[in-house]
Backbone as CSV, one residue per row, in Angstrom:
resi,resn,N_x,N_y,N_z,CA_x,CA_y,CA_z,C_x,C_y,C_z
1,MET,115.793,107.052,106.774,116.165,106.152,107.968,117.430,106.412,108.113
2,LYS,118.203,106.963,107.195,119.653,107.063,106.865,120.039,108.506,108.320
3,ILE,119.021,109.488,108.107,119.139,110.676,109.125,119.006,110.513,110.241
4,THR,117.847,109.418,110.477,117.401,109.399,111.931,118.643,108.478,112.689
5,GLY,119.195,107.526,112.251,120.028,106.992,112.888,121.424,108.039,112.840
6,LEU,121.759,108.608,112.490,122.900,109.097,112.532,122.715,110.373,113.357
7,SER,121.264,110.855,113.412,120.772,111.862,114.572,121.143,111.713,115.812
8,LEU,120.324,110.424,115.541,119.767,109.662,116.877,121.321,109.414,117.716
9,ALA,122.272,108.592,117.041,123.764,108.523,117.315,124.290,109.822,117.884
10,GLY,124.192,110.806,117.518,124.862,112.067,117.730,124.325,112.916,118.799
11,LEU,123.109,112.196,119.042,122.367,112.667,120.538,123.172,112.192,121.882
12,LEU,123.276,111.093,121.620,124.241,110.317,122.761,125.224,110.727,123.257
13,VAL,126.053,111.790,122.749,127.165,112.718,122.690,126.840,113.959,123.744
14,LEU,125.561,114.188,123.844,125.124,115.589,124.136,125.275,115.564,125.703
15,GLY,125.610,114.525,126.829,125.810,114.633,127.598,124.288,113.642,128.514
16,ALA,124.708,112.980,129.419,123.851,112.168,130.263,122.312,112.556,130.213
17,GLY,122.543,113.862,131.151,121.104,114.504,131.013,120.287,115.047,130.171
18,ALA,120.742,115.591,129.126,120.461,116.128,127.690,119.941,115.005,126.843
19,ALA,120.708,113.863,126.826,120.646,112.485,125.891,119.733,112.098,126.678
20,GLY,119.645,111.975,128.313,118.126,110.866,128.694,116.815,111.809,128.289
21,TRP,116.936,112.808,128.443,115.682,113.461,128.162,115.474,113.350,126.708
22,ALA,115.972,113.429,125.390,115.937,113.696,124.339,115.589,112.214,124.130
23,TYR,116.260,111.014,124.565,115.945,109.778,124.064,114.392,109.686,124.452
24,TRP,113.767,109.771,125.477,112.485,109.533,125.790,111.332,110.226,125.283
25,HIS,111.847,111.579,125.066,111.032,112.426,123.878,110.940,111.668,122.571
26,LEU,111.765,111.477,122.369,112.271,110.778,120.535,111.481,109.608,120.477
27,SER,111.886,108.766,121.703,111.131,107.464,121.511,109.381,107.534,121.842
28,ASP,109.028,108.465,122.428,107.426,108.725,122.625,106.817,109.317,121.243
29,ASN,107.941,109.834,120.521,107.101,110.377,118.881,107.081,109.176,118.300
30,ILE,107.414,108.325,117.980,107.313,106.764,117.182,106.034,106.110,117.672
31,SER,105.339,105.888,116.704,104.448,105.226,116.343,104.652,103.579,115.873
32,SER,103.953,102.768,116.365,104.599,101.303,115.748,103.380,100.524,115.575
33,VAL,103.829,99.723,114.492,102.589,98.814,114.120,103.229,97.488,113.875
34,ASP,102.601,96.073,114.243,103.155,94.858,114.687,102.900,93.819,113.121
35,ILE,103.652,94.490,112.434,103.089,93.723,110.862,103.301,92.294,111.056
36,ASN,104.384,91.475,111.468,105.002,90.261,111.861,103.698,89.658,112.306
37,GLY,103.165,90.134,113.716,101.916,89.771,114.250,100.850,89.622,113.626
38,ALA,100.628,90.517,112.736,99.220,90.608,111.879,99.473,89.456,110.953
39,LEU,100.377,89.310,110.009,100.115,88.408,109.318,100.676,87.248,109.217
40,GLY,101.827,86.604,110.392,101.967,85.772,110.741,102.917,85.019,109.388
41,ASP,103.023,83.778,109.432,103.981,82.715,108.449,103.377,82.725,107.176
42,ASP,102.305,83.156,106.981,101.842,82.937,105.215,102.258,84.345,104.488
43,ARG,103.813,84.436,104.105,104.545,85.549,103.415,105.621,84.781,103.045
44,PRO,106.154,85.580,101.660,106.946,85.135,101.163,108.223,84.949,102.028
45,ALA,109.270,83.952,101.697,110.602,83.790,102.575,111.686,85.069,102.579
46,ARG,112.104,85.024,103.954,113.031,86.205,103.824,114.143,85.687,103.268
47,ALA,114.913,87.116,102.473,116.244,86.882,101.888,117.490,86.468,102.922
48,ARG,118.172,85.758,102.626,119.044,84.829,103.255,120.640,85.485,102.559
49,THR,121.930,85.366,103.229,122.554,85.327,102.995,123.772,83.950,103.182
50,THR,124.152,83.111,102.486,124.938,82.230,102.473,125.844,82.098,103.094
51,PRO,126.612,82.002,104.484,128.057,82.225,104.510,129.088,81.189,103.930
52,SER,130.336,81.762,103.580,131.383,80.794,102.881,131.611,79.719,103.362
53,PRO,131.894,78.742,102.565,132.255,77.095,103.671,133.344,77.596,104.459
54,GLY,133.180,77.034,105.585,134.145,77.014,107.124,134.043,78.008,107.562
55,VAL,133.082,79.156,107.143,132.990,80.489,108.020,131.525,79.874,109.076
56,THR,131.911,80.329,110.315,130.939,79.995,111.301,130.136,80.996,111.524
57,GLU,130.616,82.371,111.491,130.268,83.387,111.757,130.373,84.759,110.686
58,VAL,129.030,85.636,110.444,129.544,86.125,109.582,129.020,87.784,110.100
59,PRO,129.849,88.783,109.993,129.469,89.690,110.874,128.590,90.656,109.993
60,PRO,127.697,91.472,110.669,126.554,91.635,110.221,126.870,93.130,109.302
61,PRO,126.049,93.740,108.551,124.823,92.946,108.183,124.896,91.635,107.357
62,THR,124.290,90.720,107.546,124.817,89.474,106.623,123.387,89.064,105.590
63,GLU,122.795,90.298,105.471,121.426,89.819,104.740,120.877,90.968,104.011
64,SER,120.287,91.058,102.616,119.611,92.259,102.253,118.614,92.364,102.886
65,LEU,118.042,93.728,102.546,116.634,93.861,103.106,115.529,94.526,102.137
66,ASN,114.619,94.139,102.474,113.525,95.103,101.475,112.647,95.880,102.595
67,ILE,112.412,97.208,102.238,111.631,98.124,103.446,110.512,98.675,101.953
68,LEU,109.232,98.845,102.826,108.293,98.871,102.271,108.248,100.785,102.645
69,VAL,108.320,101.789,102.166,108.386,103.206,102.620,106.976,103.563,102.114
70,LEU,106.218,104.338,102.775,104.804,104.795,102.237,104.750,106.303,102.848
71,GLY,104.414,107.142,101.866,104.405,108.522,102.332,102.539,108.798,101.977
72,SER,102.057,109.100,103.423,100.384,108.828,103.450,100.102,110.129,103.570
73,ASP,98.490,110.431,102.651,98.101,112.019,102.835,97.398,111.666,103.983
74,SER,97.726,112.024,105.452,97.030,111.707,106.235,95.978,112.682,106.430
75,ARG,94.572,112.645,107.156,94.186,113.614,107.374,93.979,114.180,108.741
76,SER,94.640,113.279,109.552,94.491,113.809,111.100,95.354,114.985,111.245
77,GLY,95.177,116.041,112.159,95.872,116.976,112.473,95.366,118.392,111.505
78,GLU,95.936,119.343,112.483,95.373,120.804,111.457,96.722,120.815,110.366
79,GLU,97.865,120.425,110.851,98.911,120.725,109.942,98.810,119.902,108.650
80,ASN,98.465,118.653,108.874,98.372,117.630,107.648,97.492,118.107,106.585
81,GLN,96.079,118.911,107.363,94.992,118.962,106.661,95.173,120.409,105.748
82,GLU,96.211,121.319,106.411,96.742,122.639,105.739,97.756,122.311,104.678
83,LEU,98.387,121.260,104.949,99.196,121.100,103.776,98.514,119.896,102.378
84,GLY,97.458,119.914,102.382,96.727,119.121,101.776,96.274,117.683,101.914
85,GLY,96.132,117.337,103.373,95.453,116.051,103.588,94.277,115.750,103.769
86,GLY,93.471,116.711,103.066,91.910,116.549,103.010,91.208,116.678,104.411
87,GLU,90.205,116.172,104.369,89.367,116.424,105.356,89.722,115.023,106.403
88,ASP,89.259,115.523,107.791,89.497,114.580,108.694,89.008,113.351,108.692
89,GLY,89.476,112.146,109.243,88.928,111.012,108.922,89.388,109.800,108.150
90,GLY,90.785,110.066,107.581,91.041,108.885,106.620,92.284,109.317,106.039
91,ALA,93.130,108.421,104.981,94.339,108.464,104.724,94.643,107.457,103.414
92,ARG,95.494,107.490,102.788,95.613,106.582,101.647,97.323,106.672,101.327
93,SER,97.640,105.872,100.762,99.174,105.747,100.514,99.215,106.967,99.261
94,ASP,99.961,107.885,99.657,100.103,108.629,98.789,101.074,108.334,97.465
95,THR,102.246,108.001,98.267,103.348,107.387,97.691,104.055,106.058,98.272
96,ALA,104.495,105.449,97.373,105.037,103.849,98.072,106.130,103.430,97.110
97,MET,107.203,103.096,98.054,108.461,102.873,97.224,108.783,101.707,98.031
98,VAL,109.220,100.700,97.387,110.039,99.585,97.894,111.739,99.747,97.988
99,VAL,111.883,99.888,99.009,114.072,99.850,99.197,114.237,98.822,99.099
100,HIS,115.254,98.416,98.347,115.997,97.193,98.601,117.537,97.827,98.756
101,LEU,117.952,97.276,100.001,119.396,97.237,100.543,120.067,96.108,100.403
102,ASP,121.337,96.350,99.536,122.126,95.214,99.731,122.789,94.838,100.999
103,ALA,123.294,93.929,101.056,123.760,93.241,102.162,125.147,94.100,103.197
104,GLY,125.840,94.815,102.133,126.736,95.514,102.299,126.268,97.099,102.987
105,ARG,125.366,97.367,102.249,124.325,98.556,102.614,125.350,99.813,102.225
106,THR,126.142,99.601,100.773,126.603,100.607,99.997,125.800,101.133,98.978
107,THR,124.645,100.074,98.770,124.049,100.466,97.332,122.331,99.863,97.532
108,ALA,121.388,100.580,97.362,120.187,100.435,97.406,119.372,100.731,96.080
109,THR,117.847,99.971,95.949,117.359,100.002,94.573,116.054,100.347,95.451
110,VAL,115.483,101.494,94.513,114.354,102.124,95.546,113.199,101.904,93.929
111,VAL,112.237,101.212,94.057,111.233,100.918,93.141,109.781,101.310,93.445
112,SER,108.918,102.525,92.837,108.095,103.081,93.048,106.824,102.331,92.630
113,ILE,105.624,102.316,93.246,104.547,101.560,92.945,103.650,102.616,92.505
114,PRO,102.983,102.878,91.003,102.315,103.771,91.061,100.982,103.470,91.855
115,ARG,100.289,104.359,92.213,98.880,104.531,92.921,98.036,103.925,92.624
116,ASP,98.005,104.559,90.899,96.866,104.082,90.145,97.096,102.468,89.600
117,THR,97.777,101.838,90.409,98.444,100.423,89.744,96.754,99.352,90.178
118,LEU,96.312,98.655,89.367,95.243,98.183,89.539,95.928,96.505,90.154
119,VAL,95.753,95.869,91.028,95.966,94.752,91.905,94.982,93.642,92.545
120,ASP,94.950,92.737,92.603,94.489,91.595,93.509,94.882,92.108,94.762
121,ARG,93.921,92.798,95.710,93.885,93.122,96.866,93.229,91.734,97.843
122,PRO,94.325,91.439,98.558,94.034,90.068,99.169,93.409,90.382,100.513
123,SER,92.713,89.776,100.959,92.188,90.010,102.432,92.992,89.909,103.663
124,CYS,92.609,90.962,104.472,93.810,91.460,105.332,93.090,91.451,106.554
125,PRO,93.658,90.995,107.514,93.350,91.048,108.920,93.288,92.374,109.326
126,LEU,92.329,92.665,110.342,91.683,93.945,110.828,92.164,94.021,112.948
127,PRO,92.287,95.131,113.093,92.801,94.880,114.659,91.427,94.552,115.364
128,ASP,90.116,94.544,114.862,89.388,94.049,115.751,88.894,92.460,115.547
129,GLY,89.826,91.919,114.762,89.788,90.625,114.620,88.881,90.071,113.366
130,GLU,88.378,91.302,112.422,87.711,90.550,111.295,88.894,90.824,110.344
131,SER,88.309,90.708,109.043,89.281,90.928,107.815,88.252,91.368,106.579
132,THR,89.197,92.244,105.934,88.597,92.669,104.419,88.463,91.907,103.969
133,ARG,87.686,92.392,102.888,87.687,90.908,101.939,88.060,91.132,100.566
134,PRO,88.532,90.143,99.976,89.531,90.139,98.427,88.753,90.969,97.724
135,VAL,89.845,91.371,97.042,88.835,92.200,95.462,89.945,92.204,94.320
136,SER,89.504,92.028,93.257,90.332,91.844,92.055,90.107,93.307,91.394
137,GLY,91.331,93.886,91.060,91.220,95.025,90.365,91.022,96.273,91.070
138,ALA,91.401,96.016,92.217,91.222,97.097,93.070,92.598,98.074,93.147
139,MET,92.331,99.819,93.045,93.574,100.477,93.216,94.281,100.019,94.374
140,PHE,95.535,100.281,93.903,96.769,99.915,94.641,96.737,100.659,96.218
141,ASN,96.264,101.887,96.072,96.537,102.768,97.372,95.426,102.434,98.184
142,THR,93.964,101.531,97.923,93.392,101.360,98.639,93.499,100.560,99.575
143,ALA,94.685,99.437,99.642,94.904,98.745,100.586,95.280,99.292,101.777
144,TYR,96.252,100.822,101.783,96.186,101.326,103.326,94.639,101.671,103.728
145,GLU,93.911,102.269,102.870,92.576,103.039,102.860,91.871,101.850,104.091
146,VAL,92.211,100.915,103.250,90.770,99.868,104.183,91.373,99.066,105.338
147,GLY,92.857,99.113,105.357,93.254,97.912,105.754,94.874,98.289,107.016
148,GLY,94.891,99.721,106.450,96.025,100.276,106.885,97.224,99.697,106.607
149,PRO,98.080,100.020,107.456,99.662,99.349,107.236,99.440,97.723,106.803
150,VAL,99.344,97.228,107.558,99.161,95.624,107.630,98.853,95.257,106.004
151,CYS,97.666,95.627,105.618,96.979,95.373,104.409,97.714,96.363,103.605
152,ALA,98.647,97.081,103.459,99.722,97.901,102.421,100.718,96.719,102.393
153,VAL,101.257,96.287,103.406,102.055,95.303,103.203,101.890,93.998,102.396
154,LYS,100.800,93.403,103.028,100.468,91.808,102.485,99.940,92.237,101.208
155,THR,99.415,93.301,100.655,99.156,93.967,99.091,100.608,93.763,97.902
156,VAL,101.662,94.554,99.042,102.725,94.524,98.032,103.225,93.261,98.225
157,GLU,103.419,92.294,99.301,103.912,91.150,99.244,103.078,90.028,97.831
158,ALA,101.817,90.292,98.051,101.130,89.229,97.089,101.714,90.012,95.855
159,LEU,101.615,91.208,95.639,101.607,91.980,94.277,103.165,91.679,93.786
160,THR,104.070,91.501,94.821,106.016,91.071,93.871,106.548,89.782,94.672
161,ASP,105.812,89.025,95.289,106.288,88.079,96.007,107.597,87.942,96.966
162,VAL,108.042,89.600,97.213,109.164,89.818,97.840,108.887,90.365,99.630
163,ARG,109.387,89.612,100.174,109.045,89.530,101.621,109.593,90.810,101.976
164,MET,108.389,92.108,102.687,108.949,93.472,103.212,109.311,93.100,104.743
165,ASP,110.494,93.060,105.092,111.436,93.074,106.189,110.943,93.894,107.088
166,HIS,110.645,95.482,106.704,110.567,96.799,107.557,109.541,97.026,106.747
167,TYR,108.417,98.100,107.585,107.836,99.055,107.110,108.025,100.653,107.768
168,ILE,108.203,101.704,107.034,108.374,103.255,107.397,107.000,104.080,106.765
169,GLU,106.782,104.568,107.590,105.464,105.542,107.001,105.810,107.020,107.594
170,ILE,105.766,108.331,106.687,105.346,109.419,107.155,104.447,110.155,106.709
171,ASP,103.952,111.166,107.245,102.871,111.780,106.618,103.172,112.936,105.892
172,PHE,102.430,113.995,105.539,102.888,115.141,104.563,103.948,116.140,105.727
173,ALA,102.831,116.280,106.830,103.531,117.391,107.750,104.979,116.670,108.534
174,GLY,105.392,115.761,108.736,106.231,115.228,108.908,107.546,115.065,107.672
175,PHE,107.083,114.957,106.440,108.172,115.298,105.379,108.440,116.735,105.274
176,ALA,107.579,117.630,105.438,107.929,118.873,105.126,108.906,119.298,106.330
177,ARG,108.373,119.250,107.634,109.516,119.269,108.642,110.372,118.677,108.462
178,LEU,110.848,117.751,108.275,112.049,117.036,107.730,113.249,117.738,106.678
179,VAL,112.224,118.305,105.401,113.220,119.148,104.789,113.588,120.248,105.319
180,ASP,112.195,121.115,106.189,113.091,122.317,106.958,114.093,122.374,107.865
181,ALA,113.846,120.934,108.671,115.041,120.886,109.201,116.537,120.745,108.669
182,LEU,116.353,120.218,107.605,117.807,120.136,106.636,118.365,121.423,106.153
183,GLY,117.401,122.247,106.203,117.696,123.569,105.797,117.106,123.745,104.034
184,GLY,116.092,122.842,103.419,115.608,122.669,102.186,116.665,121.816,101.794
185,VAL,115.950,121.694,100.131,116.407,120.772,99.511,116.833,121.431,97.842
186,THR,117.807,121.048,97.172,117.986,121.550,95.850,117.796,120.847,94.728
187,VAL,116.770,121.200,93.804,115.989,120.171,92.594,115.771,120.971,91.454
188,THR,116.363,119.995,90.655,116.447,120.746,89.054,115.141,119.904,88.227
189,THR,114.390,120.915,87.967,113.149,120.293,86.951,113.233,120.992,85.726
190,GLU,112.906,119.865,84.944,113.333,119.870,83.398,112.254,120.890,82.383
191,GLU,111.022,120.833,83.258,109.957,121.667,82.445,109.337,122.701,83.445
192,ASP,108.239,123.695,83.011,107.622,124.370,83.824,106.606,123.732,84.424
193,ILE,106.434,123.968,85.934,105.207,123.317,86.571,104.328,124.358,87.262
194,ASP,102.964,124.207,86.624,101.845,124.815,87.068,100.990,124.166,87.677
195,ASP,100.723,123.607,89.152,99.771,122.651,89.354,98.795,123.268,90.359
196,GLU,97.391,123.522,90.153,96.553,124.074,90.936,96.480,123.335,92.198
197,ARG,96.492,121.836,92.082,96.160,120.999,93.247,97.055,120.891,94.263
198,SER,98.457,120.964,93.868,99.570,120.882,94.759,100.073,122.300,95.190
199,HIS,99.238,123.167,94.304,99.738,124.264,94.774,101.434,125.052,94.539
200,LEU,101.867,124.291,93.244,102.962,124.598,93.091,103.158,125.461,91.752
201,THR,104.230,126.286,91.858,104.418,126.752,90.619,105.725,126.873,90.576
202,LEU,106.213,126.590,89.551,108.044,126.394,89.212,108.176,126.701,87.774
203,GLU,109.069,127.850,87.647,109.713,127.754,85.933,111.195,126.797,85.863
204,ALA,111.265,125.738,84.722,112.283,124.894,84.573,113.549,125.604,85.029
205,GLY,114.249,124.687,85.842,115.674,124.902,86.250,115.876,124.491,87.667
206,THR,116.900,125.259,88.070,117.201,124.575,89.406,116.690,125.331,90.572
207,HIS,116.219,125.181,91.856,115.172,125.792,92.914,115.747,124.869,93.808
208,HIS,116.075,126.121,95.340,116.211,125.590,96.660,114.663,125.501,97.351
209,LEU,114.316,124.722,97.676,112.976,124.368,98.085,112.650,124.117,99.766
210,ASP,111.951,124.910,100.555,111.433,124.475,101.791,110.458,123.540,101.911
211,GLY,109.847,123.196,103.123,109.330,122.126,103.154,108.132,121.835,102.493
212,THR,107.379,122.925,102.244,105.925,123.143,102.258,106.396,122.795,100.585
213,ASP,107.318,123.589,99.601,107.376,123.540,98.035,107.558,121.710,98.042
214,ALA,108.643,121.365,98.678,108.970,119.953,98.520,108.081,119.130,98.308
215,LEU,107.062,119.353,99.461,106.221,118.145,99.577,105.270,118.341,98.420
216,ALA,104.922,119.502,98.128,104.014,120.198,96.706,104.596,119.542,95.315
217,LEU,106.171,119.485,95.505,106.707,118.904,94.148,106.298,117.429,94.239
218,ALA,106.744,116.829,95.369,106.192,115.238,95.370,104.885,114.870,95.300
219,ARG,104.167,115.797,95.474,102.775,115.733,94.947,102.368,115.828,93.674
220,THR,102.917,116.927,92.915,102.442,116.994,91.631,102.545,116.208,90.766
221,ARG,101.149,116.405,89.862,101.078,115.437,88.706,100.370,116.020,87.944
222,TYR,99.488,116.738,87.887,98.548,117.481,86.863,99.414,118.451,86.210
223,GLY,100.241,119.001,86.700,100.800,120.582,86.316,101.957,120.092,85.370
224,ILE,102.348,119.009,85.316,103.856,118.592,84.235,102.990,117.816,83.029
225,GLY,103.755,117.578,82.167,103.243,116.274,81.080,101.572,116.413,80.762
226,GLY,101.727,115.498,80.756,100.140,114.703,80.718,99.255,114.514,81.891
227,GLY,100.043,114.780,82.803,98.995,114.633,84.349,99.522,113.182,84.658
228,SER,100.380,112.608,84.413,100.324,111.061,84.595,100.953,111.057,86.093
229,ASP,100.398,109.841,86.927,101.076,109.422,88.083,102.614,109.123,88.010
230,LEU,102.958,108.856,86.633,104.313,108.088,85.794,105.322,109.398,86.215
231,GLU,104.719,110.521,85.830,105.485,111.452,86.056,105.808,112.031,87.066
232,ARG,104.675,111.995,87.910,105.031,112.479,89.338,106.215,111.740,90.145
233,ILE,105.921,110.567,89.603,107.178,109.506,90.491,108.787,110.099,90.059
234,GLU,108.963,110.446,88.903,109.985,110.794,88.463,110.233,112.075,89.277
235,LEU,109.293,113.059,89.536,109.985,113.965,90.446,110.112,113.347,91.899
236,GLN,109.495,112.781,91.957,109.972,112.213,93.593,111.001,111.323,93.469
237,HIS,111.331,110.615,92.536,112.782,109.989,92.472,113.987,111.253,92.559
238,ARG,113.685,112.405,91.945,114.769,113.398,92.068,114.971,113.883,93.593
239,LEU,113.947,113.883,94.224,113.600,114.361,95.364,114.607,113.295,96.434
240,VAL,114.459,112.174,96.290,114.874,110.889,96.844,116.440,111.288,96.938
241,LYS,117.097,111.445,95.654,118.420,111.525,95.514,118.738,112.975,95.998
242,ALA,118.158,114.150,95.684,118.563,115.574,96.433,118.419,115.388,98.264
243,LEU,117.563,114.463,98.486,117.527,114.405,99.761,118.762,113.858,100.610
244,LEU,119.425,112.587,99.754,120.282,112.249,100.194,121.696,112.935,100.238
245,GLU,121.885,113.759,99.073,122.723,114.624,98.947,122.817,115.910,99.859
246,GLN,121.451,116.273,100.588,121.726,117.349,101.328,122.032,116.545,102.590
247,ILE,121.706,115.472,103.184,121.907,115.271,104.030,123.720,114.798,104.098
248,GLY,124.323,114.392,103.152,125.678,114.000,102.877,126.618,115.299,103.518
249,ARG,125.752,116.754,103.219,126.296,117.803,103.390,126.195,118.070,104.725
250,GLN,125.395,117.814,105.553,125.134,117.924,107.368,126.143,117.762,108.124
251,ASP,126.815,118.501,108.867,127.434,117.973,109.950,126.668,118.103,111.376
252,LEU,125.908,116.733,111.479,125.323,117.028,112.527,125.830,117.216,113.880
253,LEU,126.624,116.458,114.098,127.375,116.563,115.261,128.173,117.516,115.555
254,THR,128.213,118.971,115.061,128.845,119.811,115.643,127.753,121.073,115.940
255,ASP,126.472,120.365,115.751,125.262,121.560,116.181,124.101,120.459,116.938
256,PRO,124.691,120.681,117.980,123.445,119.946,119.141,121.923,120.004,118.856
257,ALA,121.738,121.971,118.775,120.374,122.305,118.443,120.015,121.476,117.198
258,HIS,120.643,121.875,115.964,120.269,121.411,114.670,120.346,119.998,114.355
259,LEU,120.782,118.755,115.501,120.554,117.625,115.705,119.236,117.467,116.194
260,TYR,119.228,117.724,117.261,117.966,117.386,117.893,116.612,118.207,116.804
261,GLU,116.724,119.190,116.410,115.750,119.399,115.231,115.228,118.285,114.266
262,VAL,116.324,118.132,113.623,116.239,116.722,113.077,115.422,115.658,113.337
263,ALA,116.228,115.288,114.148,115.493,113.923,115.104,114.305,114.141,115.508
264,ASP,113.798,115.291,115.777,112.324,115.460,116.383,111.661,115.569,115.137
265,ALA,112.081,116.312,114.203,111.280,116.367,112.783,110.541,114.899,112.214
266,VAL,111.508,113.730,112.033,111.669,112.528,111.600,110.923,111.768,112.644
267,THR,111.057,111.805,113.792,110.592,110.724,114.701,108.966,111.164,114.776
268,GLY,108.660,112.472,114.731,107.521,113.057,114.976,106.474,112.639,113.965
269,SER,106.672,112.417,113.025,105.734,111.533,112.039,106.039,110.197,111.575
270,LEU,106.592,109.371,112.155,106.875,108.302,111.632,106.305,107.156,112.668
271,THR,105.781,105.957,111.719,105.184,105.106,112.052,106.400,103.889,111.472
272,ALA,106.823,103.028,112.416,107.562,101.609,111.875,107.239,100.566,112.392
273,ASP,107.324,99.581,111.888,107.394,98.296,111.911,107.830,97.763,113.580
274,THR,107.414,96.752,114.413,108.048,96.311,115.747,109.658,96.038,115.907
275,GLY,110.026,96.201,114.050,111.436,95.702,114.512,112.410,97.057,114.225
276,LEU,111.700,98.147,114.099,112.256,99.507,114.130,111.573,100.727,114.732
277,ASP,110.748,100.310,115.984,109.916,101.134,116.657,110.777,101.815,117.955
278,SER,112.071,101.085,117.972,112.918,101.883,119.015,113.894,102.669,118.513
279,LEU,114.317,103.612,119.595,115.261,104.578,119.072,116.853,103.576,118.848
280,GLY,116.960,102.468,119.768,118.448,101.733,119.640,118.006,101.334,118.370
281,GLU,116.857,100.608,118.056,116.775,99.908,116.506,117.238,100.939,115.237
282,LEU,116.589,101.960,115.676,116.842,103.216,114.252,118.120,103.598,114.322
283,THR,118.700,103.702,115.508,120.085,104.171,115.376,121.184,103.076,114.771
284,ARG,120.947,101.985,115.098,121.796,100.985,114.754,121.378,100.505,113.246
285,PHE,120.623,100.719,112.973,119.738,100.621,111.444,120.345,101.846,110.506
286,GLY,120.181,103.118,111.091,120.782,104.175,110.286,122.131,104.279,110.225
287,GLN,122.741,104.035,111.482,124.420,103.806,111.450,124.812,102.946,110.224
288,SER,124.177,101.790,109.971,124.548,100.706,109.211,124.302,101.058,107.435
289,LEU,123.973,102.160,107.308,123.772,103.235,106.222,124.748,103.944,105.802
290,ARG,125.770,104.269,106.760,126.250,105.628,106.602,127.305,105.377,105.259
291,GLU,127.291,104.639,104.735,128.063,104.579,103.603,127.183,104.780,102.145
292,LEU,126.395,104.815,102.496,125.331,104.707,101.296,125.027,106.283,100.753
293,LEU,125.575,106.595,99.820,125.179,107.849,98.823,124.463,107.916,97.904
294,SER,124.122,109.119,97.135,123.235,109.251,96.293,123.548,108.401,95.196
295,VAL,124.909,108.347,94.772,125.458,107.720,93.627,125.366,106.587,93.548
296,GLY,124.827,105.680,94.810,124.675,104.184,95.239,123.268,104.149,95.141
297,VAL,122.615,104.819,94.803,121.083,104.751,94.830,120.588,104.602,93.352
298,THR,119.500,103.791,92.713,119.018,103.359,91.563,117.980,103.521,92.016
299,THR,116.994,104.503,90.908,115.450,104.572,91.501,114.734,104.259,89.868
300,LEU,113.569,103.248,90.014,112.893,102.696,89.411,111.530,102.983,89.474
301,THR,110.659,102.675,88.353,109.302,102.530,88.761,109.020,101.236,88.264
302,MET,107.886,100.345,88.833,107.409,98.814,88.314,107.070,99.132,87.058
303,PRO,107.617,98.314,86.169,107.153,98.214,84.840,105.475,98.267,84.827
304,VAL,104.751,99.266,84.037,103.738,99.320,83.717,103.043,99.402,82.465
305,LEU,101.965,99.178,82.231,101.147,99.636,80.958,99.555,99.678,81.491
306,PRO,99.292,100.470,80.681,97.552,101.021,80.469,96.660,99.617,80.919
307,ALA,96.051,99.816,81.461,94.686,98.932,81.859,94.145,98.748,80.677
308,PRO,94.010,97.746,80.024,92.895,97.525,78.932,91.339,97.924,78.680
309,TRP,90.951,97.654,80.099,89.759,98.429,80.346,89.385,99.434,80.993
310,ASP,90.357,100.201,81.178,90.182,101.566,82.142,91.599,102.370,81.426
311,ARG,92.087,102.967,80.866,93.135,103.666,80.132,93.086,104.674,81.216
312,ASN,92.451,105.290,82.360,92.994,105.986,83.365,93.632,105.248,84.622
313,ARG,94.369,103.833,84.193,94.888,103.094,85.461,95.698,102.214,84.903
314,VAL,96.779,101.607,85.604,97.780,100.863,85.035,97.744,99.880,85.546
315,VAL,98.054,98.887,84.950,98.541,96.926,85.036,99.968,96.939,85.315
316,ALA,100.612,95.813,85.879,102.096,95.354,85.776,101.865,94.761,84.418
317,ASP,103.490,95.356,83.808,103.945,94.939,82.765,104.503,93.898,82.844
318,GLU,103.885,92.654,82.492,105.020,91.046,82.562,105.331,90.959,81.266
319,PRO,106.635,90.135,81.164,106.896,89.802,82.634,108.479,90.697,83.033
320,GLU,108.370,91.814,82.563,109.270,92.633,82.976,109.177,92.971,84.638
321,ALA,107.838,93.096,84.895,107.549,93.679,86.430,108.197,92.284,87.386
322,GLY,107.991,91.269,86.879,108.321,90.190,87.877,109.427,90.011,87.651
323,GLU,110.325,90.141,86.640,111.741,90.171,86.563,112.146,91.191,87.543
324,LEU,111.745,92.236,87.727,112.330,92.953,88.483,111.991,92.770,89.906
325,TRP,111.023,92.550,90.100,110.840,91.879,92.061,111.575,90.496,92.179
326,ALA,112.016,89.440,91.093,112.654,88.379,91.232,114.413,88.517,91.794
327,SER,114.787,90.292,90.866,115.942,90.303,91.241,116.358,90.982,92.737
328,LEU,115.087,91.172,93.497,115.149,91.869,94.947,115.376,90.749,95.876
329,ARG,114.651,89.807,95.488,114.584,88.907,96.691,115.604,87.878,97.213
């Protein structure tokens, strides 16, 4: 989100002709989903920041925001299939993170929800007017599979009782292209990795990864430790921090070609809710994150414990999980 806003803002200084063409091309890249229209008012309340007494106007931003960020293992397109998206015709939420931004946009809390979490999946509206049936004890990542982004958001809100103010999704190909456009990413691993499923082999230590290997690291699960999804999430958290550090080293405004490459990589595989589906909205939002640095980002995993009836799955560990979500409201 930060790199999108800053790169789009930079494109506006390229000149009227170039900026105009870039604007329309990048705008056409973005896919949109109307989460608010589909879910209506039966949702958790929005977070609000109350102005001080006597203050009639609060400068933006005036409230914290919670954003559901999904990485999908989309099967659509040859590039996604080559990167591990599987057969054509479906997708699951391979990665799910709730990003909580404070009102000042200088700190963020990123909470991962393990895809193996068993949840009560609510009934979700479908585009054809029908609805999915509610299911108890369903795998969390099936929500996206059966009902798309709308059902993913509704399931997260049912699990957390936290309003998702925005929704952002990027697929395999988009993540790999973003990392490549940024010149790769430097990550340190604490143990050897040899994962046949993600096709990644790394010795313990510091590595500069291209987009394909960075994606493989984000998907690595069976080549480390006991093959737990929780260990995979730890690797993803390191990638989040490393990407923010790499963004901080970029000087996009001095290199128009690089600037456009980054913006095109991000928007080309981006799906956003209707509050972030235009270049103007993305630009303003990204610029508001200008002061957000990796040191201001806290990464967590929702507290879980093994499901008593299925040791290969997890359930929310209460009351710790509830207390975590309450802190983000």
